[in-house]
C-alpha positions as CSV (number, residue, x, y, z in Angstrom):
1,M,-26.6,-14.7,-6.8
2,Q,-29.6,-15.7,-4.6
3,P,-27.5,-17.9,-2.2
4,V,-25.1,-15.0,-1.5
5,L,-28.0,-12.6,-0.8
6,D,-29.5,-15.2,1.6
7,R,-26.3,-15.5,3.5
8,L,-25.9,-11.7,3.7
9,I,-29.5,-11.4,5.0
10,R,-28.8,-14.0,7.7
11,L,-25.5,-12.2,8.7
12,L,-27.2,-8.8,8.9
13,G,-30.1,-10.3,10.8
14,W,-27.6,-11.8,13.4
15,L,-25.9,-8.4,13.7
16,D,-29.2,-6.7,14.2
17,R,-30.2,-9.2,16.9
18,A,-26.9,-8.9,18.7
19,A,-26.9,-5.1,18.9
20,R,-29.0,-3.7,21.8
21,P,-29.0,-0.4,23.7
22,R,-26.1,-0.3,26.1
23,C,-23.4,2.2,27.1
24,H,-25.4,5.2,25.7
25,G,-22.7,7.7,26.5
26,I,-20.4,6.5,23.8
27,A,-23.2,6.7,21.2
28,D,-23.5,10.4,22.0
29,Q,-20.0,11.2,20.8
30,T,-21.0,11.9,17.3
31,R,-18.0,14.1,16.4
32,L,-15.5,11.4,17.4
33,I,-17.5,8.8,15.5
34,G,-17.7,11.1,12.5
35,V,-14.0,11.6,12.4
36,A,-13.4,7.9,12.6
37,C,-15.9,7.2,9.8
38,L,-14.2,9.9,7.7
39,T,-10.8,8.4,8.2
40,L,-12.1,5.0,7.3
41,A,-13.8,6.4,4.2
42,L,-10.5,8.0,3.1
43,I,-8.9,4.6,3.6
44,I,-11.6,3.0,1.4
45,A,-10.9,5.6,-1.3
46,L,-7.2,4.6,-1.5
47,P,-6.3,2.4,-4.5
48,I,-5.3,-0.6,-2.4
49,P,-6.3,-4.0,-4.0
50,F,-8.8,-5.6,-1.6
51,G,-8.0,-3.0,1.0
52,N,-11.5,-1.5,1.3
53,M,-13.3,-4.5,2.7
54,L,-12.3,-4.2,6.4
55,P,-12.8,-0.4,6.6
56,A,-16.3,-0.9,5.0
57,L,-17.2,-3.6,7.5
58,C,-16.1,-1.2,10.3
59,I,-18.3,1.5,9.0
60,L,-21.2,-0.9,8.7
61,A,-20.7,-2.0,12.3
62,I,-20.5,1.7,13.4
63,A,-23.7,2.4,11.6
64,V,-25.5,-0.5,13.3
65,G,-24.1,0.6,16.7
66,M,-25.3,4.1,16.1
67,M,-28.8,2.9,15.1
68,H,-29.2,0.7,18.2
69,R,-27.2,3.1,20.4
70,D,-24.9,0.2,21.3
71,G,-21.8,1.6,22.9
72,I,-20.0,-1.7,23.1
73,L,-20.4,-2.4,19.4
74,L,-19.2,1.1,18.7
75,V,-16.1,0.7,20.8
76,E,-15.3,-2.6,19.1
77,S,-15.8,-1.1,15.7
78,L,-13.7,2.0,16.5
79,M,-10.9,-0.1,17.9
80,A,-10.9,-2.3,14.7
81,G,-10.9,0.8,12.6
82,G,-8.0,2.3,14.5
83,A,-6.1,-1.0,14.1
84,I,-6.7,-0.8,10.4
85,A,-5.6,2.8,10.1
86,A,-2.5,2.1,12.3
87,G,-1.6,-0.9,10.2
88,L,-2.0,1.0,7.0
89,L,0.2,3.9,8.4
90,T,2.8,1.4,9.3
91,I,2.9,-0.2,5.9
92,F,3.1,3.2,4.2
93,T,5.9,4.3,6.5
94,L,7.9,1.1,5.8
95,L,7.4,1.5,2.1
96,A,8.4,5.2,2.1
97,G,11.5,4.3,4.2
98,S,12.4,1.4,1.9
99,L,12.0,3.5,-1.2
100,F,14.1,6.3,0.3
101,A,16.9,3.8,1.1
102,V,16.8,2.3,-2.3
103,A,16.7,5.7,-4.0
104,T,19.7,7.1,-2.1
105,G,21.7,4.0,-2.9
106,L,21.1,4.2,-6.6
107,E,23.5,7.1,-7.3
108,S,26.0,4.7,-8.7
109,W,23.6,3.2,-11.2
110,P,22.9,4.8,-14.6
111,L,19.2,5.4,-13.7
112,G,20.2,6.7,-10.3
113,R,22.4,9.3,-11.9
114,A,19.6,10.3,-14.2
115,L,17.3,10.8,-11.2
116,F,19.8,12.3,-8.8
117,G,22.5,13.8,-11.0
118,S,26.3,13.7,-11.2
119,E,29.2,15.3,-13.0
120,Q,28.8,12.8,-15.9
121,T,25.1,13.6,-16.1
122,A,25.9,17.3,-16.5
123,E,28.4,16.6,-19.3
124,A,25.9,14.3,-21.1
125,S,23.1,16.8,-20.7
126,D,25.3,19.4,-22.4
127,K,25.5,17.1,-25.4
128,G,21.7,17.0,-25.6
129,Y,20.9,13.5,-24.5
130,L,17.3,13.0,-23.5
131,F,18.2,10.8,-20.5
132,P,21.7,12.0,-19.9
133,A,22.9,9.5,-17.3
134,I,21.6,6.5,-19.2
135,Q,24.0,7.3,-22.1
136,Y,27.0,7.0,-19.7
137,Y,28.1,3.7,-18.4
138,P,31.0,3.1,-16.1
139,P,34.0,1.3,-17.6
140,H,33.2,-1.9,-15.6
141,F,29.6,-2.0,-16.9
142,R,29.2,-4.8,-19.5
143,W,26.2,-6.3,-21.2
144,S,26.1,-10.0,-21.1
145,C,23.6,-12.8,-20.8
146,S,23.9,-16.3,-19.6
147,N,23.7,-19.1,-22.2
148,G,22.5,-21.6,-19.5
149,L,26.0,-23.2,-19.2
150,G,27.3,-20.6,-16.7
151,R,29.1,-18.7,-19.5
152,S,28.4,-15.3,-20.9
153,T,27.4,-15.1,-24.5
154,S,30.0,-12.4,-25.0
155,E,32.8,-14.8,-24.0
156,P,34.1,-17.3,-26.6
157,H,34.1,-20.9,-25.5
158,A,35.2,-24.2,-27.0
159,A,32.6,-26.5,-28.4
160,G,33.9,-29.4,-26.3
161,A,34.1,-27.5,-23.0
């Protein structure tokens, strides 16, 4: 544990020496910086595996920039935080669009009928099934599994074939 702490102390010492008072006007924008830190803190709170390291480093750099009134470090940190937030928004938008596309295409599947409903689902729910659409399978639906030879186990085959 001591080697990790030594490296961390060296890194923070370098960051402290690199920060110096410059561009004071940006350091006076406390509301903007507060909104940015709040946004990054909300991103940290999201349950994304290993997704909290970059926003935490941005908040650390913003804090050092505020302590030293270093406007350049603040601008760099805010830009990095904005890029993180924009990337996360893009990922969530793509995921939501993909899930919507998959969900709307599942109406022909038994689980899709259970989620989105159909005439067969209404008939099956009248019969009292817990998951009505799962009880109904289209006529072409057939359970089978491969036996490794390219044949279905439900199909008979000759021993020599």
